[in-house]
GUZA-614133 format. One record per atom (N, C-alpha, C): atom name; x, y, z; chain. Coordinates in pm, 1 decimal, decimal comma. Example, Ala and Ser with C-alpha at 12.3 -4.5 7.8 and 13.67 -1.06 7.14 Angstrom:
// residues 2
<pt N <1319,0 -569,0 780,0> A>
<pt CA <1230,0 -450,0 780,0> A>
<pt C <1320,0 -330,0 780,0> A>
<pt N <1285,0 -225,0 708,0> A>
<pt CA <1367,0 -106,0 714,0> A>
<pt C <1290,0 3,0 787,0> A>
// end
This chain:
// residues 169
<pt N <-9382,7 -20402,5 -9012,0> A>
<pt CA <-9312,3 -20434,7 -9135,3> A>
<pt C <-9335,1 -20322,1 -9237,0> A>
<pt N <-9228,9 -20273,0 -9296,5> A>
<pt CA <-9242,2 -20163,4 -9392,4> A>
<pt C <-9274,5 -20217,9 -9531,5> A>
<pt N <-9340,5 -20133,2 -9608,2> A>
<pt CA <-9376,4 -20169,9 -9744,7> A>
<pt C <-9252,6 -20165,5 -9833,9> A>
<pt N <-9250,0 -20250,4 -9934,5> A>
<pt CA <-9138,0 -20252,1 -10028,9> A>
<pt C <-9131,8 -20120,1 -10105,8> A>
<pt N <-9011,6 -20078,2 -10144,0> A>
<pt CA <-9001,1 -19960,9 -10231,7> A>
<pt C <-9075,8 -19988,6 -10363,2> A>
<pt N <-9129,2 -19885,6 -10424,4> A>
<pt CA <-9212,6 -19900,3 -10543,9> A>
<pt C <-9143,7 -19979,7 -10654,4> A>
<pt N <-9013,3 -19956,4 -10671,2> A>
<pt CA <-8941,2 -20016,7 -10783,2> A>
<pt C <-8919,3 -20167,1 -10766,4> A>
<pt N <-8934,0 -20219,0 -10645,8> A>
<pt CA <-8914,8 -20362,7 -10625,0> A>
<pt C <-9032,1 -20445,4 -10676,2> A>
<pt N <-9146,6 -20383,5 -10693,7> A>
<pt CA <-9263,1 -20456,6 -10742,2> A>
<pt C <-9317,5 -20398,7 -10873,4> A>
<pt N <-9246,9 -20303,9 -10929,3> A>
<pt CA <-9293,8 -20233,7 -11049,2> A>
<pt C <-9256,8 -20307,1 -11178,0> A>
<pt N <-9335,7 -20279,0 -11280,6> A>
<pt CA <-9303,3 -20319,5 -11416,9> A>
<pt C <-9231,6 -20200,2 -11479,5> A>
<pt N <-9103,7 -20219,4 -11508,1> A>
<pt CA <-9022,5 -20111,7 -11565,3> A>
<pt C <-8989,4 -20149,7 -11709,3> A>
<pt N <-9023,7 -20061,2 -11801,6> A>
<pt CA <-9008,4 -20085,8 -11944,0> A>
<pt C <-8897,7 -19995,7 -11996,0> A>
<pt N <-8789,6 -20055,5 -12044,6> A>
<pt CA <-8680,3 -19973,7 -12098,7> A>
<pt C <-8710,8 -19936,9 -12242,6> A>
<pt N <-8692,3 -19808,9 -12271,8> A>
<pt CA <-8713,0 -19758,7 -12407,7> A>
<pt C <-8580,8 -19705,8 -12460,8> A>
<pt N <-8538,0 -19762,5 -12571,8> A>
<pt CA <-8424,1 -19707,5 -12645,0> A>
<pt C <-8485,7 -19620,5 -12754,8> A>
<pt N <-8488,7 -19489,1 -12735,4> A>
<pt CA <-8565,0 -19401,2 -12825,0> A>
<pt C <-8534,6 -19416,5 -12973,5> A>
<pt N <-8408,5 -19438,5 -13009,3> A>
<pt CA <-8372,0 -19448,5 -13152,1> A>
<pt C <-8453,5 -19553,2 -13226,1> A>
<pt N <-8489,1 -19659,6 -13156,0> A>
<pt CA <-8557,8 -19769,3 -13224,9> A>
<pt C <-8700,5 -19792,2 -13175,5> A>
<pt N <-8751,0 -19708,4 -13085,3> A>
<pt CA <-8885,2 -19732,5 -13031,2> A>
<pt C <-8993,9 -19695,0 -13132,1> A>
<pt N <-9001,8 -19569,1 -13170,0> A>
<pt CA <-9098,3 -19526,1 -13271,6> A>
<pt C <-9053,9 -19394,5 -13331,5> A>
<pt N <-9054,3 -19391,4 -13463,5> A>
<pt CA <-9017,3 -19273,6 -13541,4> A>
<pt C <-9145,8 -19197,9 -13576,4> A>
<pt N <-9160,5 -19077,3 -13523,1> A>
<pt CA <-9283,8 -19000,8 -13547,1> A>
<pt C <-9277,6 -18912,2 -13670,4> A>
<pt N <-9157,8 -18886,7 -13723,0> A>
<pt CA <-9146,9 -18790,9 -13833,9> A>
<pt C <-9090,4 -18851,1 -13963,1> A>
<pt N <-9071,7 -18981,2 -13967,8> A>
<pt CA <-9029,4 -19047,3 -14090,8> A>
<pt C <-8883,2 -19033,2 -14127,0> A>
<pt N <-8797,4 -18989,5 -14032,3> A>
<pt CA <-8655,0 -18975,6 -14065,0> A>
<pt C <-8575,4 -19102,8 -14037,1> A>
<pt N <-8644,3 -19207,8 -13991,0> A>
<pt CA <-8577,6 -19335,0 -13965,4> A>
<pt C <-8519,6 -19349,2 -13825,7> A>
<pt N <-8538,0 -19247,4 -13741,5> A>
<pt CA <-8485,5 -19250,3 -13605,5> A>
<pt C <-8600,3 -19226,2 -13507,7> A>
<pt N <-8614,4 -19315,6 -13410,8> A>
<pt CA <-8717,2 -19297,2 -13309,1> A>
<pt C <-8694,8 -19169,2 -13231,0> A>
<pt N <-8801,7 -19117,4 -13171,4> A>
<pt CA <-8792,7 -18988,0 -13105,1> A>
<pt C <-8890,6 -18977,8 -12988,7> A>
<pt N <-8885,0 -18865,7 -12918,8> A>
<pt CA <-8970,5 -18844,9 -12802,0> A>
<pt C <-9118,6 -18841,2 -12840,0> A>
<pt N <-9150,4 -18778,3 -12952,3> A>
<pt CA <-9290,3 -18775,5 -12996,3> A>
<pt C <-9339,0 -18917,0 -13026,9> A>
<pt N <-9249,3 -19003,0 -13073,3> A>
<pt CA <-9285,5 -19142,3 -13097,0> A>
<pt C <-9321,8 -19214,4 -12968,3> A>
<pt N <-9249,7 -19183,8 -12860,4> A>
<pt CA <-9284,1 -19242,2 -12730,6> A>
<pt C <-9420,0 -19188,2 -12686,4> A>
<pt N <-9438,7 -19057,1 -12702,4> A>
<pt CA <-9565,3 -18994,6 -12665,2> A>
<pt C <-9682,1 -19059,3 -12739,3> A>
<pt N <-9661,3 -19092,3 -12866,9> A>
<pt CA <-9766,4 -19156,9 -12947,2> A>
<pt C <-9805,7 -19294,1 -12893,1> A>
<pt N <-9720,5 -19356,6 -12815,9> A>
<pt CA <-9744,9 -19494,1 -12768,7> A>
<pt C <-9769,2 -19504,4 -12617,7> A>
<pt N <-9800,8 -19393,1 -12554,2> A>
<pt CA <-9823,1 -19397,2 -12409,2> A>
<pt C <-9941,0 -19487,5 -12373,2> A>
<pt N <-10046,7 -19483,0 -12450,9> A>
<pt CA <-10161,8 -19567,7 -12417,6> A>
<pt C <-10125,6 -19716,2 -12427,1> A>
<pt N <-10038,2 -19750,6 -12519,2> A>
<pt CA <-9989,6 -19888,5 -12529,7> A>
<pt C <-9911,9 -19926,7 -12403,1> A>
<pt N <-9829,0 -19836,0 -12354,5> A>
<pt CA <-9754,2 -19862,7 -12231,5> A>
<pt C <-9849,6 -19883,7 -12114,2> A>
<pt N <-9955,9 -19803,2 -12108,7> A>
<pt CA <-10058,0 -19821,8 -12003,9> A>
<pt C <-10122,7 -19959,2 -12017,2> A>
<pt N <-10158,3 -19996,5 -12139,5> A>
<pt CA <-10221,8 -20126,0 -12164,4> A>
<pt C <-10132,4 -20241,1 -12117,7> A>
<pt N <-10000,6 -20223,9 -12134,0> A>
<pt CA <-9905,2 -20325,8 -12089,0> A>
<pt C <-9895,0 -20332,8 -11936,6> A>
<pt N <-9943,5 -20229,7 -11868,7> A>
<pt CA <-9933,8 -20227,2 -11722,8> A>
<pt C <-9800,7 -20173,8 -11672,1> A>
<pt N <-9737,8 -20091,1 -11751,0> A>
<pt CA <-9607,0 -20035,0 -11716,3> A>
<pt C <-9621,4 -19935,3 -11601,2> A>
<pt N <-9537,2 -19949,7 -11500,8> A>
<pt CA <-9534,2 -19857,2 -11387,0> A>
<pt C <-9430,6 -19745,9 -11406,5> A>
<pt N <-9326,7 -19775,9 -11483,1> A>
<pt CA <-9219,5 -19678,2 -11506,5> A>
<pt C <-9154,3 -19707,0 -11640,5> A>
<pt N <-9108,1 -19601,3 -11705,8> A>
<pt CA <-9027,1 -19618,5 -11826,8> A>
<pt C <-8885,5 -19573,0 -11794,2> A>
<pt N <-8791,2 -19652,3 -11841,3> A>
<pt CA <-8649,3 -19621,3 -11827,3> A>
<pt C <-8605,3 -19580,7 -11967,2> A>
<pt N <-8574,7 -19453,3 -11984,8> A>
<pt CA <-8540,6 -19401,3 -12116,9> A>
<pt C <-8388,9 -19394,2 -12130,6> A>
<pt N <-8336,9 -19465,2 -12230,4> A>
<pt CA <-8193,3 -19461,7 -12259,2> A>
<pt C <-8153,5 -19319,0 -12296,9> A>
<pt N <-8023,0 -19287,3 -12297,1> A>
<pt CA <-7978,4 -19148,8 -12315,3> A>
<pt C <-8040,7 -19076,8 -12434,6> A>
<pt N <-8089,3 -18955,4 -12405,6> A>
<pt CA <-8148,9 -18868,1 -12507,9> A>
<pt C <-8075,2 -18734,6 -12513,3> A>
<pt N <-7960,9 -18728,0 -12445,9> A>
<pt CA <-7883,3 -18604,5 -12437,8> A>
<pt C <-7807,5 -18579,7 -12569,0> A>
<pt N <-7768,6 -18453,6 -12595,4> A>
<pt CA <-7685,5 -18427,6 -12713,0> A>
<pt C <-7559,1 -18513,5 -12709,1> A>
<pt N <-7525,3 -18567,1 -12825,3> A>
<pt CA <-7414,4 -18661,8 -12835,0> A>
<pt C <-7362,0 -18664,1 -12977,8> A>
<pt N <-7231,7 -18687,1 -12994,6> A>
<pt CA <-7179,8 -18707,5 -13130,4> A>
<pt C <-7222,4 -18843,3 -13187,5> A>
<pt N <-7283,9 -18927,9 -13104,2> A>
<pt CA <-7339,8 -19057,8 -13142,7> A>
<pt C <-7234,7 -19160,3 -13186,4> A>
<pt N <-7111,4 -19145,3 -13139,7> A>
<pt CA <-7011,1 -19248,6 -13166,0> A>
<pt C <-7050,2 -19378,1 -13095,8> A>
<pt N <-7118,6 -19364,4 -12980,7> A>
<pt CA <-7162,2 -19479,3 -12901,7> A>
<pt C <-7315,3 -19477,2 -12886,2> A>
<pt N <-7384,0 -19434,1 -12991,6> A>
<pt CA <-7530,7 -19432,7 -12998,7> A>
<pt C <-7596,1 -19361,6 -12880,8> A>
<pt N <-7539,7 -19248,6 -12841,1> A>
<pt CA <-7598,5 -19165,6 -12737,6> A>
<pt C <-7537,6 -19182,7 -12600,6> A>
<pt N <-7460,5 -19287,4 -12581,3> A>
<pt CA <-7398,6 -19307,5 -12450,5> A>
<pt C <-7273,0 -19221,8 -12433,7> A>
<pt N <-7228,7 -19157,2 -12538,1> A>
<pt CA <-7116,9 -19062,9 -12532,3> A>
<pt C <-7176,7 -18922,1 -12522,4> A>
<pt N <-7212,9 -18883,5 -12401,2> A>
<pt CA <-7290,0 -18761,5 -12376,5> A>
<pt C <-7201,9 -18637,3 -12388,2> A>
<pt N <-7251,1 -18538,9 -12465,2> A>
<pt CA <-7179,7 -18413,0 -12481,5> A>
<pt C <-7242,1 -18300,0 -12400,2> A>
<pt N <-7364,5 -18321,5 -12349,0> A>
<pt CA <-7434,9 -18218,0 -12272,7> A>
<pt C <-7546,2 -18285,3 -12193,1> A>
<pt N <-7536,1 -18279,4 -12061,2> A>
<pt CA <-7633,0 -18348,7 -11975,4> A>
<pt C <-7759,8 -18269,0 -11947,2> A>
<pt N <-7773,2 -18148,6 -12000,6> A>
<pt CA <-7888,7 -18066,2 -11965,5> A>
<pt C <-7973,7 -18027,4 -12086,4> A>
<pt N <-7966,0 -18104,3 -12192,8> A>
<pt CA <-8045,1 -18074,2 -12311,6> A>
<pt C <-8087,2 -18205,4 -12377,8> A>
<pt N <-8161,7 -18194,6 -12484,6> A>
<pt CA <-8209,6 -18309,2 -12561,7> A>
<pt C <-8142,3 -18305,7 -12698,3> A>
<pt N <-8093,8 -18419,7 -12744,9> A>
<pt CA <-8034,7 -18425,7 -12878,6> A>
<pt C <-8143,9 -18398,5 -12981,4> A>
<pt N <-8117,8 -18311,2 -13079,3> A>
<pt CA <-8218,5 -18280,9 -13181,3> A>
<pt C <-8270,6 -18404,3 -13256,3> A>
<pt N <-8191,7 -18512,3 -13260,2> A>
<pt CA <-8241,8 -18635,8 -13321,9> A>
<pt C <-8370,0 -18683,7 -13254,8> A>
<pt N <-8381,3 -18658,0 -13124,2> A>
<pt CA <-8493,8 -18708,8 -13046,3> A>
<pt C <-8602,7 -18605,8 -13022,0> A>
<pt N <-8572,5 -18478,9 -13046,6> A>
<pt CA <-8671,3 -18374,1 -13025,6> A>
<pt C <-8612,2 -18256,8 -12949,9> A>
<pt N <-8696,5 -18197,0 -12866,0> A>
<pt CA <-8658,8 -18075,9 -12792,2> A>
<pt C <-8691,7 -18093,2 -12644,2> A>
<pt N <-8645,8 -17997,9 -12564,6> A>
<pt CA <-8682,9 -17998,2 -12423,3> A>
<pt C <-8834,9 -17984,9 -12408,6> A>
<pt N <-8898,6 -17908,1 -12496,1> A>
<pt CA <-9045,6 -17894,8 -12492,2> A>
<pt C <-9111,6 -18029,7 -12520,2> A>
<pt N <-9056,8 -18106,1 -12614,7> A>
<pt CA <-9110,1 -18241,2 -12641,4> A>
<pt C <-9095,8 -18328,6 -12517,8> A>
<pt N <-8981,2 -18317,4 -12451,6> A>
<pt CA <-8959,7 -18396,8 -12330,6> A>
<pt C <-9058,0 -18356,0 -12221,4> A>
<pt N <-9080,0 -18225,3 -12206,1> A>
<pt CA <-9175,9 -18177,6 -12105,6> A>
<pt C <-9316,4 -18232,5 -12133,2> A>
<pt N <-9358,3 -18234,1 -12260,5> A>
<pt CA <-9489,6 -18289,1 -12296,5> A>
<pt C <-9496,7 -18438,3 -12264,8> A>
<pt N <-9390,4 -18510,2 -12296,1> A>
<pt CA <-9385,5 -18653,3 -12267,6> A>
<pt C <-9392,1 -18678,1 -12117,2> A>
<pt N <-9313,4 -18605,8 -12042,0> A>
<pt CA <-9311,0 -18621,0 -11897,0> A>
<pt C <-9448,9 -18593,2 -11836,9> A>
<pt N <-9513,3 -18487,3 -11882,0> A>
<pt CA <-9646,9 -18451,8 -11832,3> A>
<pt C <-9746,7 -18563,7 -11862,5> A>
<pt N <-9744,3 -18614,0 -11985,1> A>
<pt CA <-9837,8 -18720,0 -12024,8> A>
<pt C <-9814,2 -18848,6 -11945,4> A>
<pt N <-9688,5 -18882,1 -11920,5> A>
<pt CA <-9658,3 -19001,5 -11841,5> A>
<pt C <-9705,7 -18984,0 -11697,0> A>
<pt N <-9679,3 -18868,3 -11639,7> A>
<pt CA <-9722,2 -18842,3 -11501,3> A>
<pt C <-9874,7 -18848,8 -11488,4> A>
<pt N <-9944,8 -18795,5 -11588,3> A>
<pt CA <-10091,5 -18798,3 -11584,8> A>
<pt C <-10145,0 -18941,0 -11581,9> A>
<pt N <-10067,2 -19034,3 -11635,0> A>
<pt CA <-10108,4 -19174,4 -11638,1> A>
<pt C <-10046,4 -19256,1 -11523,7> A>
<pt N <-9975,0 -19186,8 -11436,4> A>
<pt CA <-9915,2 -19254,9 -11321,7> A>
<pt C <-9791,4 -19336,0 -11355,5> A>
<pt N <-9729,3 -19306,3 -11468,5> A>
<pt CA <-9608,1 -19377,4 -11510,3> A>
<pt C <-9486,5 -19293,1 -11471,1> A>
<pt N <-9398,0 -19352,0 -11394,7> A>
<pt CA <-9275,7 -19284,0 -11352,6> A>
<pt C <-9173,6 -19285,2 -11465,8> A>
<pt N <-9077,8 -19193,1 -11456,7> A>
<pt CA <-8973,9 -19181,5 -11559,2> A>
<pt C <-8837,0 -19195,2 -11494,2> A>
<pt N <-8755,3 -19282,2 -11551,9> A>
<pt CA <-8616,4 -19298,5 -11510,7> A>
<pt C <-8531,7 -19263,1 -11632,2> A>
<pt N <-8451,4 -19158,9 -11619,6> A>
<pt CA <-8360,8 -19123,0 -11729,1> A>
<pt C <-8227,2 -19192,4 -11707,4> A>
<pt N <-8174,4 -19249,5 -11811,8> A>
<pt CA <-8045,8 -19317,7 -11806,2> A>
<pt C <-7935,9 -19211,8 -11799,2> A>
<pt N <-7892,8 -19181,9 -11678,0> A>
<pt CA <-7787,9 -19082,7 -11653,6> A>
<pt C <-7654,7 -19156,2 -11648,2> A>
<pt N <-7565,6 -19125,9 -11739,8> A>
<pt CA <-7440,3 -19200,1 -11752,6> A>
<pt C <-7319,8 -19105,8 -11740,2> A>
<pt N <-7291,1 -19057,9 -11618,5> A>
<pt CA <-7181,6 -18961,7 -11605,6> A>
<pt C <-7044,9 -19018,8 -11640,7> A>
<pt N <-7028,7 -19150,0 -11634,9> A>
<pt CA <-6899,2 -19208,7 -11668,7> A>
<pt C <-6882,3 -19230,3 -11818,9> A>
<pt N <-6975,3 -19178,4 -11897,8> A>
<pt CA <-6966,9 -19192,2 -12043,4> A>
<pt C <-6958,6 -19057,6 -12114,7> A>
<pt N <-6915,0 -18952,7 -12047,9> A>
<pt CA <-6913,6 -18824,4 -12116,7> A>
<pt C <-6823,7 -18832,8 -12239,7> A>
<pt N <-6866,2 -18765,3 -12342,7> A>
<pt CA <-6794,7 -18764,0 -12470,4> A>
<pt C <-6666,3 -18681,9 -12460,3> A>
<pt N <-6574,6 -18709,4 -12551,0> A>
<pt CA <-6455,2 -18625,3 -12558,4> A>
<pt C <-6491,7 -18484,9 -12607,6> A>
<pt N <-6615,9 -18466,4 -12654,7> A>
<pt CA <-6664,7 -18334,5 -12696,2> A>
<pt C <-6734,2 -18259,4 -12582,2> A>
<pt N <-6752,8 -18325,5 -12468,4> A>
<pt CA <-6819,3 -18259,0 -12355,9> A>
<pt C <-6728,4 -18149,1 -12300,8> A>
<pt N <-6785,7 -18034,3 -12263,8> A>
<pt CA <-6703,8 -17924,7 -12209,4> A>
<pt C <-6620,0 -17964,7 -12087,7> A>
<pt N <-6670,9 -18055,6 -12004,2> A>
<pt CA <-6592,8 -18099,7 -11887,7> A>
<pt C <-6462,7 -18165,2 -11932,1> A>
<pt N <-6472,9 -18254,6 -12031,3> A>
<pt CA <-6352,6 -18324,1 -12078,3> A>
<pt C <-6260,3 -18227,7 -12152,0> A>
<pt N <-6318,1 -18142,1 -12235,3> A>
<pt CA <-6237,7 -18044,0 -12307,3> A>
<pt C <-6158,7 -17957,3 -12210,2> A>
<pt N <-6223,7 -17915,7 -12102,4> A>
<pt CA <-6155,7 -17835,3 -12001,0> A>
<pt C <-6049,7 -17917,5 -11927,7> A>
<pt N <-6084,0 -18041,5 -11892,7> A>
<pt CA <-5991,1 -18127,4 -11818,2> A>
<pt C <-5862,3 -18152,7 -11894,9> A>
<pt N <-5869,4 -18154,0 -12025,0> A>
<pt CA <-5749,4 -18185,3 -12102,8> A>
<pt C <-5665,4 -18061,4 -12136,5> A>
<pt N <-5705,2 -17943,2 -12085,7> A>
<pt CA <-5627,1 -17822,8 -12114,5> A>
<pt C <-5497,4 -17815,2 -12035,4> A>
<pt N <-5495,5 -17874,0 -11914,9> A>
<pt CA <-5371,9 -17873,4 -11836,5> A>
<pt C <-5381,5 -17976,4 -11724,4> A>
<pt N <-5268,2 -18016,6 -11674,7> A>
<pt CA <-5264,0 -18116,6 -11567,2> A>
<pt C <-5318,1 -18064,6 -11435,0> A>
<pt N <-5323,3 -17931,5 -11419,0> A>
<pt CA <-5374,3 -17877,0 -11292,8> A>
<pt C <-5514,2 -17817,2 -11306,4> A>
<pt N <-5584,2 -17849,7 -11413,0> A>
<pt CA <-5721,1 -17801,8 -11429,8> A>
<pt C <-5810,7 -17861,3 -11321,2> A>
<pt N <-5902,0 -17783,9 -11263,1> A>
<pt CA <-5989,5 -17835,0 -11156,2> A>
<pt C <-6075,4 -17955,9 -11198,0> A>
<pt N <-6104,3 -17969,6 -11325,3> A>
<pt CA <-6185,4 -18083,5 -11370,8> A>
<pt C <-6099,5 -18203,7 -11410,4> A>
<pt N <-5972,2 -18189,0 -11398,2> A>
<pt CA <-5881,9 -18298,4 -11436,8> A>
<pt C <-5913,4 -18426,3 -11361,1> A>
<pt N <-5943,4 -18414,7 -11233,0> A>
<pt CA <-5967,7 -18535,7 -11154,1> A>
<pt C <-6108,7 -18592,5 -11173,5> A>
<pt N <-6185,0 -18535,8 -11264,5> A>
<pt CA <-6314,8 -18594,3 -11299,9> A>
<pt C <-6294,5 -18712,8 -11393,7> A>
<pt N <-6173,3 -18728,2 -11441,2> A>
<pt CA <-6136,3 -18836,4 -11533,6> A>
<pt C <-6011,3 -18903,5 -11478,4> A>
<pt N <-5978,2 -19016,6 -11535,3> A>
<pt CA <-5859,0 -19090,0 -11490,0> A>
<pt C <-5746,2 -19063,0 -11589,1> A>
<pt N <-5642,2 -18999,9 -11540,1> A>
<pt CA <-5524,2 -18965,9 -11619,7> A>
<pt C <-5403,4 -19031,9 -11555,6> A>
<pt N <-5314,1 -19083,4 -11636,9> A>
<pt CA <-5191,5 -19144,4 -11584,7> A>
<pt C <-5074,6 -19114,1 -11679,4> A>
<pt N <-4955,9 -19109,8 -11618,6> A>
<pt CA <-4834,6 -19092,3 -11698,1> A>
<pt C <-4805,9 -19220,1 -11775,6> A>
<pt N <-4733,9 -19205,7 -11888,1> A>
<pt CA <-4693,8 -19324,6 -11963,4> A>
<pt C <-4593,1 -19408,1 -11884,0> A>
<pt N <-4581,9 -19533,0 -11921,3> A>
<pt CA <-4474,0 -19616,9 -11866,1> A>
<pt C <-4340,9 -19560,2 -11915,5> A>
<pt N <-4229,7 -19603,2 -11859,0> A>
<pt CA <-4099,4 -19552,5 -11903,7> A>
<pt C <-4075,4 -19569,6 -12054,3> A>
<pt N <-4134,3 -19674,4 -12113,5> A>
<pt CA <-4116,8 -19694,9 -12258,3> A>
<pt C <-4214,0 -19610,3 -12342,2> A>
<pt N <-4298,1 -19527,7 -12275,0> A>
<pt CA <-4393,1 -19441,8 -12345,8> A>
<pt C <-4529,9 -19504,8 -12366,4> A>
<pt N <-4541,9 -19630,6 -12332,5> A>
<pt CA <-4668,5 -19701,4 -12352,4> A>
<pt C <-4771,9 -19668,6 -12246,3> A>
<pt N <-4890,2 -19726,9 -12262,9> A>
<pt CA <-4997,0 -19703,0 -12165,8> A>
<pt C <-4957,5 -19746,8 -12025,5> A>
<pt N <-5021,4 -19688,8 -11922,8> A>
<pt CA <-4984,1 -19715,5 -11784,2> A>
<pt C <-4999,2 -19861,0 -11740,5> A>
<pt N <-5092,6 -19934,0 -11800,9> A>
<pt CA <-5110,6 -20075,5 -11765,7> A>
<pt C <-5179,1 -20147,8 -11881,9> A>
<pt N <-5220,3 -20270,7 -11857,5> A>
<pt CA <-5276,1 -20352,9 -11965,8> A>
<pt C <-5429,2 -20355,8 -11967,8> A>
<pt N <-5494,7 -20259,8 -11905,8> A>
<pt CA <-5640,6 -20258,1 -11903,0> A>
<pt C <-5695,3 -20246,4 -12044,7> A>
<pt N <-5804,0 -20318,2 -12068,6> A>
<pt CA <-5864,5 -20320,2 -12202,0> A>
<pt C <-6000,2 -20250,2 -12203,3> A>
<pt N <-6031,8 -20192,9 -12316,7> A>
<pt CA <-6161,7 -20129,8 -12337,5> A>
<pt C <-6269,0 -20236,8 -12352,1> A>
<pt N <-6381,6 -20216,0 -12286,2> A>
<pt CA <-6494,7 -20307,9 -12297,2> A>
<pt C <-6546,5 -20309,9 -12441,1> A>
<pt N <-6543,1 -20195,4 -12507,4> A>
<pt CA <-6600,5 -20182,5 -12641,0> A>
<pt C <-6516,3 -20248,4 -12749,7> A>
<pt N <-6385,5 -20230,6 -12742,9> A>
<pt CA <-6301,6 -20276,3 -12854,3> A>
<pt C <-6211,4 -20394,7 -12821,0> A>
<pt N <-6180,2 -20412,6 -12693,9> A>
<pt CA <-6082,9 -20515,0 -12656,4> A>
<pt C <-5940,2 -20466,3 -12670,2> A>
<pt N <-5922,7 -20344,6 -12721,3> A>
<pt CA <-5790,5 -20282,8 -12730,4> A>
<pt C <-5761,0 -20209,7 -12600,0> A>
<pt N <-5647,9 -20143,1 -12595,1> A>
<pt CA <-5610,6 -20069,2 -12474,9> A>
<pt C <-5721,7 -19971,5 -12434,7> A>
<pt N <-5744,2 -19960,3 -12303,5> A>
<pt CA <-5842,7 -19866,4 -12250,2> A>
<pt C <-5779,7 -19729,1 -12224,9> A>
<pt N <-5659,9 -19708,1 -12274,9> A>
<pt CA <-5588,0 -19583,0 -12254,2> A>
<pt C <-5562,6 -19514,3 -12387,3> A>
<pt N <-5581,5 -19383,1 -12390,1> A>
<pt CA <-5554,2 -19303,3 -12509,7> A>
<pt C <-5459,6 -19190,1 -12470,9> A>
<pt N <-5353,9 -19174,2 -12550,5> A>
<pt CA <-5254,6 -19071,9 -12519,8> A>
<pt C <-5306,0 -18934,5 -12561,4> A>
<pt N <-5288,3 -18837,3 -12472,0> A>
<pt CA <-5326,4 -18698,4 -12497,4> A>
<pt C <-5198,4 -18616,9 -12511,8> A>
<pt N <-5166,4 -18577,5 -12633,7> A>
<pt CA <-5040,9 -18506,1 -12660,1> A>
<pt C <-5029,9 -18374,0 -12584,6> A>
<pt N <-5142,3 -18304,9 -12569,0> A>
<pt CA <-5139,4 -18172,5 -12506,1> A>
<pt C <-5084,2 -18176,6 -12363,6> A>
<pt N <-5114,9 -18281,4 -12288,5> A>
<pt CA <-5068,6 -18288,0 -12148,7> A>
<pt C <-4968,6 -18400,2 -12124,5> A>
<pt N <-4941,5 -18481,1 -12225,5> A>
<pt CA <-4842,7 -18587,2 -12211,3> A>
<pt C <-4885,8 -18701,7 -12121,6> A>
<pt N <-5015,9 -18716,5 -12102,2> A>
<pt CA <-5066,0 -18826,5 -12021,1> A>
<pt C <-5169,1 -18906,4 -12101,0> A>
<pt N <-5197,8 -19024,8 -12049,0> A>
<pt CA <-5303,2 -19108,8 -12104,9> A>
<pt C <-5431,9 -19085,9 -12026,5> A>
<pt N <-5545,2 -19089,2 -12095,1> A>
<pt CA <-5673,0 -19090,2 -12023,9> A>
<pt C <-5738,1 -19226,3 -12042,5> A>
<pt N <-5810,0 -19265,8 -11939,9> A>
<pt CA <-5876,2 -19395,7 -11938,4> A>
<pt C <-6014,1 -19385,6 -12002,8> A>
<pt N <-6044,7 -19481,1 -12088,2> A>
<pt CA <-6179,7 -19491,4 -12148,1> A>
<pt C <-6221,3 -19638,1 -12143,5> A>
<pt N <-6317,1 -19666,5 -12060,2> A>
<pt CA <-6365,6 -19805,3 -12048,6> A>
<pt C <-6436,2 -19848,5 -12176,3> A>
<pt N <-6487,7 -19750,1 -12251,2> A>
<pt CA <-6563,5 -19780,8 -12371,2> A>
<pt C <-6489,9 -19725,1 -12492,2> A>
<pt N <-6553,4 -19644,4 -12572,6> A>
<pt CA <-6487,6 -19588,9 -12691,0> A>
<pt C <-6390,9 -19476,5 -12654,2> A>
<pt N <-6292,8 -19452,6 -12739,6> A>
<pt CA <-6196,3 -19344,8 -12718,1> A>
<pt C <-6269,5 -19211,4 -12707,6> A>
<pt N <-6372,8 -19196,8 -12788,4> A>
<pt CA <-6448,3 -19071,5 -12787,8> A>
<pt C <-6528,0 -19053,7 -12660,8> A>
// end
């Protein structure tokens, strides 16, 4: 009989950095704030922390609208701060799960900006694009989870609608 995967028996603590702990008094939680509370996480018996998005973002959707997947938003600190946090967590045997949300890239992300330059752009199929109905309206009646309004936004540059399950941005 094989042993269960670690995550099936682990205590996983989700941290939403904005509200976890503010280390510099600006009213927004940050990576240094998490670092300040590592001993508390150990005391709780945490095996892993699941950190909500900390990537650069215009923050229309509180960080879930990612503009860059390979950096840290200055609101939360720097890559060096993240490296210090990661090292400290590893030293205590706490695993790290980063909330990677590729289906939430921001309209400011370079991938989306490139995809909307033309219908034959190589990144175009990284998103869902559809032609308007004959009356010019959205392709179907799908609704956005965030607003309850249409999940389609018209892009004048290419004459198609793009799908957004969440915010338009």
